[in-house]
C-alpha positions in Angstrom: 39.1 73.3 66.4 39.2 77.0 67.4 37.9 76.1 70.9 40.7 73.5 71.3 43.3 76.0 70.1 42.0 78.6 72.5 42.2 76.1 75.4 45.7 75.2 74.4 46.8 78.8 74.2 45.3 79.6 77.6 47.1 76.6 79.1 50.4 77.6 77.5 50.2 81.2 78.6 52.3 84.0 77.1 55.8 83.3 78.5 55.5 79.6 79.3 57.9 77.0 77.8 56.6 73.8 76.3 58.3 70.5 76.6 59.8 68.6 73.7 56.9 66.2 73.6 54.4 69.1 73.5 56.4 70.8 70.8 56.3 67.6 68.6 52.6 67.3 69.1 52.1 70.9 68.2 54.1 70.5 65.0 52.1 67.4 64.1 48.9 69.3 64.6 50.1 72.2 62.5 51.1 69.8 59.7 47.7 68.1 59.8 45.9 71.5 59.6 48.1 72.6 56.7 47.3 69.3 54.8 43.6 69.8 55.3 43.7 73.3 54.1 45.6 72.3 51.0 43.1 69.5 50.2 40.3 72.1 50.6 42.0 74.3 48.1 42.6 71.4 45.6 39.0 70.2 46.2 40.2 66.6 46.1 42.1 64.2 48.4 45.9 64.2 48.1 47.9 61.2 47.0 50.7 59.6 49.0 53.5 61.3 47.1 51.8 64.6 47.2 51.4 64.3 51.0 55.0 63.3 51.4 56.2 66.3 49.3 54.0 68.6 51.3 55.3 67.3 54.6 58.9 67.8 53.4 58.1 71.3 52.4 56.5 72.0 55.7 59.5 70.6 57.6 61.9 72.7 55.5 59.8 75.8 56.2 59.8 75.1 59.9 63.6 74.7 59.9 63.9 78.0 58.1 61.6 79.7 60.6 63.7 78.3 63.6 66.9 79.5 62.0 65.4 82.9 61.4 64.2 83.1 64.9 67.6 82.2 66.3 69.2 84.7 64.0 66.9 87.5 65.2 67.5 86.5 68.8 71.3 86.6 68.3 71.1 89.9 66.5 69.0 91.4 69.4 71.4 90.0 72.0 74.4 91.6 70.2 72.6 94.8 69.8 71.8 94.9 73.5 75.4 94.2 74.3 76.6 96.9 72.0 74.0 99.3 73.5 75.1 98.5 77.0 78.8 98.9 76.1 78.0 102.3 74.7 76.2 103.3 77.9 79.1 102.0 80.0 81.6 103.9 77.8 79.6 107.1 78.2 79.5 106.6 81.9 83.2 106.1 82.2 84.0 109.1 80.1 81.6 111.2 82.2 83.2 110.0 85.4 86.7 110.7 84.2 85.7 114.2 83.2 84.2 114.7 86.7 87.2 113.4 88.5 89.4 115.8 86.5 87.3 118.7 87.9 87.5 117.6 91.5 88.7 120.2 94.0 91.7 118.4 95.6 92.9 121.3 97.8 93.4 120.0 101.3 93.0 116.3 100.4 95.6 113.8 101.4 97.7 113.2 98.3 98.6 109.6 99.1 95.1 108.6 99.9 93.9 110.4 96.7 96.4 108.5 94.6 95.5 105.1 96.0 91.8 105.7 95.7 92.0 106.9 92.0 94.2 103.9 91.1 91.9 101.5 92.9 88.8 102.9 91.0 90.7 102.8 87.7 88.6 103.3 84.6 85.3 102.2 86.2 82.3 104.5 86.6 82.0 105.3 90.3 82.9 107.4 93.3 85.1 106.8 96.4 84.9 108.4 99.8 87.7 107.9 102.3 87.4 109.6 105.7 88.5 109.2 109.4 85.5 107.7 111.3 86.8 109.0 114.7 86.6 112.7 113.9 85.0 113.2 110.4 88.1 114.3 108.6 87.8 113.6 104.9 91.0 112.3 103.3 89.8 112.2 99.8 86.6 112.2 97.7 87.0 110.8 94.1 84.3 112.1 91.8 82.9 114.7 94.1 79.9 115.4 91.8 78.5 111.9 92.4 79.6 111.7 96.1 77.9 115.0 97.1 75.3 116.0 94.6 73.8 112.8 93.3 71.5 110.4 95.1 71.7 106.6 94.8 69.4 103.8 95.9 71.3 102.3 98.9 70.1 98.7 98.0 71.2 96.2 100.6 73.2 98.6 102.6 69.9 99.7 104.1 70.0 96.5 106.1 72.4 98.2 108.4 69.6 100.6 109.4 67.1 97.7 109.7 69.5 95.7 111.9 70.2 98.7 114.2 66.5 99.5 114.5 65.6 95.9 115.2 68.3 95.6 117.9 67.3 99.0 119.5 63.6 98.0 119.6 64.4 94.6 121.1 62.7 92.9 118.1 65.7 90.7 117.4 68.9 89.6 119.1 72.1 88.5 117.5 71.7 84.9 118.5 68.0 84.6 117.8 67.3 82.9 114.5 64.3 83.5 112.3 62.6 81.3 109.8 63.0 82.7 106.4 62.0 81.5 102.9 65.5 81.5 101.5 67.2 79.4 104.2 65.8 77.3 107.0 67.0 79.3 110.0 69.2 82.4 110.1 70.5 84.8 112.7 71.6 88.4 112.4 75.2 87.6 111.8 74.5 85.2 108.9 71.8 87.5 107.5 74.3 90.4 107.3 77.1 88.2 106.0 75.0 86.7 103.2 72.7 89.7 102.7 69.5 87.7 103.2 66.5 89.6 102.1 63.8 87.5 103.7 65.4 87.9 107.2 65.3 91.7 107.1 61.8 91.7 105.6 60.8 89.5 108.6 62.4 92.1 111.0 60.7 95.0 109.2 57.3 93.4 109.5 57.6 93.8 113.2 59.4 97.1 113.1 57.0 99.1 110.9 57.3 102.0 108.5 57.5 104.9 111.1 60.2 103.3 113.2 62.3 102.5 110.1 62.1 106.1 108.9 62.9 107.4 112.4 66.1 105.4 112.7 67.1 106.3 109.2 66.8 110.0 110.0 68.6 109.4 113.3 71.6 107.9 111.5 71.9 110.9 109.2 69.9 109.9 106.1 67.6 112.4 104.5 69.6 115.4 105.6 72.8 117.2 104.6 76.0 116.0 106.3 77.3 119.5 106.9 80.4 119.2 104.7 82.1 122.5 104.0 81.2 122.2 100.3 78.2 124.0 98.6 75.3 122.4 96.8 75.2 119.1 98.8 72.2 116.8 98.1 70.3 115.9 101.2 68.9 112.6 99.9 65.4 111.3 100.2 63.4 109.2 102.7 60.4 107.0 101.7 56.9 108.3 101.9 53.8 106.3 102.4 51.9 106.5 99.1 49.3 104.3 97.4 51.0 101.3 95.8 54.2 101.6 97.9 55.4 98.2 99.0 56.5 98.6 102.6 58.2 95.2 103.1 60.7 96.0 100.3 61.9 99.1 102.1 63.7 97.1 104.8 65.8 95.0 102.5 65.8 96.6 99.0 65.7 100.2 100.2 62.7 101.2 98.1 62.0 104.9 98.5 65.4 105.8 99.8 68.0 107.9 98.1 71.4 108.5 99.8 74.8 110.0 98.9 78.1 108.2 99.3 79.1 110.8 101.9 75.9 110.0 103.9 76.9 106.3 103.9 80.3 107.3 105.1 78.9 109.3 108.0 76.6 106.4 108.9 79.3 103.8 109.0 81.6 106.2 110.8 79.0 106.6 113.6 78.8 102.8 113.8 82.6 102.6 114.1 83.0 105.3 116.8 80.2 104.1 119.0 77.4 106.5 118.2 78.8 110.0 117.3 77.6 111.6 114.1 80.4 113.9 112.9 80.3 116.7 110.3 82.6 115.6 107.5 85.3 118.3 107.0 88.0 118.9 104.5 90.9 121.0 105.9 91.7 123.3 103.0 95.0 124.6 104.3 98.0 123.4 106.4 96.9 125.6 109.3 93.4 124.0 109.3 94.9 120.5 109.1 97.3 121.3 112.0 94.5 122.4 114.4 91.8 120.2 113.0 89.2 119.0 115.5 86.1 117.1 114.7 82.6 118.6 115.0 80.0 116.4 116.5 76.6 117.0 114.8 74.8 115.0 117.5 75.2 112.0 119.8 72.9 109.3 118.5 70.2 108.1 120.8 71.3 104.5 120.3 73.1 102.3 122.7 76.7 101.7 121.6 76.2 98.0 122.4 73.9 97.8 119.4 76.8 98.8 117.1 79.0 96.2 118.7 76.4 93.5 118.0 76.5 94.4 114.3 80.2 93.9 114.0 80.2 90.0 113.6 77.9 90.2 110.7 79.8 93.0 108.9 83.1 91.2 109.5 81.5 88.0 108.2 80.4 89.7 105.0 84.1 90.5 104.3 85.6 87.3 105.5 83.2 84.7 104.0 80.1 86.6 102.7 79.2 88.9 99.9 82.1 91.3 100.3 85.0 88.8 100.2 87.0 90.9 97.7 87.5 93.5 100.5 89.5 91.1 102.7 92.7 92.4 104.0 95.1 89.9 105.7 96.7 92.5 107.9 93.6 94.0 109.5 89.9 93.2 110.1 87.5 95.0 107.8 83.8 95.4 108.6 81.5 96.2 105.7 78.2 95.7 103.9 77.6 95.3 100.2 74.6 96.3 98.1 73.6 95.6 94.5 70.5 96.6 92.6 69.2 97.7 89.2 69.8 101.4 88.9 67.7 102.0 85.8 68.8 103.2 82.4 70.1 99.7 81.7 72.8 99.7 84.3 73.5 98.3 87.7 74.4 100.0 91.0 77.0 98.4 93.3 77.7 99.7 96.8 80.2 98.9 99.6 80.4 100.8 102.9 83.0 99.8 105.5 85.5 100.7 108.1 88.7 99.2 109.5 90.3 98.1 111.7 87.6 97.2 114.1 89.8 97.4 117.2 90.9 101.0 116.5 89.1 102.4 113.4 91.3 104.5 111.2 89.5 104.5 107.8 86.0 104.5 106.6 85.7 103.7 102.9 82.6 103.9 100.7 82.6 102.9 97.1 79.6 103.2 94.6 79.9 102.1 91.0 77.6 101.9 88.1 77.6 99.7 85.0 77.5 96.1 84.0 80.5 95.2 86.2 78.9 96.9 89.3 77.2 93.7 90.4 80.4 91.6 90.2 81.8 92.5 93.6 83.6 95.5 92.0 82.9 98.0 94.9 84.3 95.5 97.5 87.3 94.9 95.4 88.0 98.6 95.0 87.7 99.1 98.8 89.9 96.1 99.5 92.6 97.5 97.3 92.5 100.8 99.2 92.8 99.1 102.6 95.7 96.9 101.4 97.6 99.8 99.9 97.1 102.0 103.0 97.7 99.2 105.5 101.2 100.3 106.3 100.0 103.8 107.3 96.5 103.2 108.7 96.6 99.4 109.5 96.6 97.7 112.8 99.9 98.0 114.8 101.9 94.9 115.2 101.3 94.6 118.9 97.5 94.7 118.4 97.5 91.9 115.8 96.4 88.4 116.7 99.4 86.1 117.0 99.5 83.2 114.6 99.7 79.7 116.0 103.3 78.3 116.0 103.9 75.7 113.4 106.5 73.9 115.6 107.1 74.5 119.3 110.8 73.6 119.0 111.5 76.3 116.4 109.2 79.0 117.8 111.2 81.0 120.4 108.5 83.7 120.8 105.9 81.2 121.9 108.3 79.7 124.4 109.3 83.1 126.0 105.7 84.2 126.1 104.5 81.1 128.0 103.9 81.6 131.7 105.6 79.3 134.1 103.2 77.4 136.3 105.6 77.7 139.3 105.0 81.5 139.3 108.4 82.6 138.0 107.3 85.0 135.2 110.0 86.8 133.4 109.2 89.8 131.2 109.9 89.2 127.5 113.0 91.0 126.2 112.3 90.3 122.6 111.7 93.4 120.4 108.3 94.2 119.1 107.5 92.0 116.2 107.0 93.5 112.8 103.6 93.3 111.0 102.8 90.0 109.5 103.1 91.4 106.0 106.7 92.4 106.6 107.8 89.3 108.5 107.0 86.3 106.3 107.4 82.8 107.6 110.8 81.2 107.0 111.1 78.2 104.8 112.8 76.2 107.6 109.7 76.4 109.7 107.5 74.6 107.3 107.0 71.0 108.3 108.1 68.3 105.9 105.1 66.3 104.7 106.7 64.0 102.2 109.4 61.9 103.8 112.1 60.1 101.7 111.4 56.4 101.4 114.6 54.3 101.7 115.2 51.8 98.9 115.6 48.1 99.7 118.3 47.5 97.2 120.5 50.4 98.2 122.7 51.0 101.2 122.9 47.4 102.6 125.2 48.5 105.4 122.5 50.6 107.0 120.1 47.7 107.0 122.7 45.4 108.5 123.7 47.9 111.3 120.1 48.5 112.3 119.0 46.7 115.5 116.4 44.1 114.9 113.4 44.0 117.3 113.5 41.8 120.3 112.4 38.3 119.4 110.2 36.2 121.5 110.1 32.5 121.9 106.9 32.2 119.7 108.3 34.5 117.0 108.7 32.9 113.6 112.1 33.3 112.1 112.3 34.4 108.5 113.4 31.7 106.1 115.6 34.1 104.2 118.1 36.5 105.7 118.2 40.1 104.3 121.8 39.6 103.1 120.9 36.5 101.2 117.9 38.1 99.6 120.0 41.1 98.6 122.8 38.9 97.3 120.3 36.9 95.2 118.7 40.1 93.7 122.1 41.4 92.7 123.3 38.1 91.1 123.2 38.1 87.3 120.8 35.9 85.5 122.3 32.7 83.8 
């Protein structure tokens, strides 16, 4: 019996789940064992009534054990929830205290107000800067943004993609066979944050090349901000037990600051210039502000252009949909991972608009809500609130397709005559789409009124009948006679 039980325990394993049939068989075996032990204690065989009473007692005991196990599991679950809520509350209180101690001298007051309102009562940090010259508009929670390192999670895939394109390991249109999805190219892998694709790229890239491109893009070193005690971050080191393949998609071994992510995405936005982030502390510094280039990246600018479709796809239909802005095109990358201490870390690094970048926004949050698209939602709120000031001008926006050619005068005046007589358009510059909503008259009617048969007989009589042919069959009843019969009272 002991050998049979040991074989059963080894087959079950520690964390395996049994089926209902196996559970019933196990309960029956336990009952039979209990009856045999009771007969051994009594030193005589049990009668039918004694066996039935013992079986009822065993069933009641089993039900009590199941209820007790459920009660303990529910109590443990509630205790874990309460413990996590306490951790989140402590994080939020800590963040609010740090935000109150921020040095806001020289920051843009409008951008600061929008960023603080978008972050709300969540535990996190926000960096908003100009990607074309490195000017910092605002840093919310400067302690986290400058002096604390975070695991970059899936945002490291930007470095993996740039390295793979620069080394000609991948091309945007080339698809790779991954374990998660059948075939996937670079655009889809960035949009959906596919881990297997970038692990496949990293296997051909190697450890040394990955670290080289990460250092080239500004990771592992100070950004040069005119603020003391900046944390330089950390690059992975080859140690025994280190899993190299997780470095390319999960960012194992990396530590970055939000400001480093802002500098990285700014270099991608401006075509390869790594600026020193600067905060003009006075009106004179703001008036004569000029960006300081740390170095020109030894990476072709076409590589960054090839990364744009995947980053735009992440915002439009991928993992960062909460950052979507209808007035401008946002390019970004999300990241989520377990940050330890019972909390999650969520990241979103982005810039907009892609035609003429004006803003680079980086959001990092911690807590249970960090993995629920919160960083992308915070960044999207910032882009939408600042779209009037930093958004795409109206003449650079994509024109929407006209709903009806007869009612669309702009489309008619913009059309080029095939005879060669082109007249310049005299219409004023259209307002942005957000300020110029579509008129209700331009909406096509979908549901048309259906005329009633029994009403308005004069219209039916005045309508012209179709031309009859010789073979046409004449109706046996005229419309007037049918109408007259339907309106006549019943006898």
